[in-house]
N, C-alpha and C positions, 0 to 999 in steps of 0.2 A: 707646456701646463696649463696648453687653451683651455678655457672652461673652469676651471678649477682654482678661487684663488687659495695663494700658500702663505701662509703668518709667517716663514723663511722669507722672504721676497723683498724685494723694493725695487721701485719705479724712478727710476731719474731722468733730464730731459735735456736734449741738448739744442740752442736752434742758432741762425745763422743764417746770411743774406744769399738769394740766388744767383747765380750772373744773370744780368739781366737779358734782354728778349732770346728766353727760353722759353719753352712749353710752362718749365715746374715754375719761371719766376712769372709766369701769366698766369697759372693757377693758384700756385699758394705764397707766392715773395719771400718767404719767411720756410727758409727748409727747417725741420724736427725734425730730431732724432731720439726717439725714446727705446730704453732699454729695461728688461726684467731683470735683476742679478740677484741671485742666492745669497741672503747673506751671512750664512753660515763655510762659504769657497769662495764666494767671489765670484761665480760660473754666470757669467750670462745665458737663462734661460727664454729669454725670450724678446725679440728686437724689431723694431721697426722704423720706417725714416719716411716723409711726407714726399715720394717722388708719384711720379702721375702714371708711370705704365706700372700694372703687376708685377712683371715678370723684374726690374726693378726694385721695387720693395723685396718681391722672395729670395733675393738674387744679394743684394747690403743683408739680409735679417739670416740668411747661412752663411755670411762672412761672420759676422759678430754674436751663433749663438754658441756657442760652447766656448767660449774665449774668457781667460781668467783675467778679470777687473785687476785681482792685485800685480797681474804682471805688468801694469802700464801699457801708457797710449803706446808709446813706440811702436810696437809690434804687431800690433794692430795695425796701425795706418803701413807698415810695410805691404802686409798683406790687403789692403784699398791698393797701397800701390801698386802692387804686379795686379789685382784682378780686374781695380775699377776703373773703368778706363773714360764714364760718364762725363757729359760738361757741370755740374756738381763734385767733381772732386776735390775741387778747394773748399764748399758751405760745407762736404762731409766733414771732410779733416778739421774746421770750425767745431761745429756743432759737435766729432766724438772727443774734443780735447775740454770740450764743456762737460762732457758725462764724467768723463776723471776724473775733473776739476768736482763737481759735486761730489763723484764715488769719495774721493779722499777724503770730505768735510764730514760726509753720511761719518764714514769709517771712523774720522777722529772722534765724529762727535757720539760716536754708539759705542767706545770702549766700554766692555766690560769691566766693570771696578774692583779693586781688589778687597 
């Protein structure tokens, strides 16, 4: 999706406090997770987290891109539980749950009328 805005996509973000005494906390204080999803399918087409290293940003993005938001947060949490073992794990989970709550609200408010 990079570089081209698409009318069928929406950006959602979630926030969480980072653990104290970490580099990420010293730089950002708050973790931001942002996802862009396709409103027709619920699939995440782009994602980013405010991590300090580019490697962590890319890794987290790859875990999220392609995931279907309609499957709920549990399966994505299982993916993170298996593959992400950084110190920001709890903050990531909290921010992701906030994203899913916003997704649920967005979809409820934007249902096509009969």
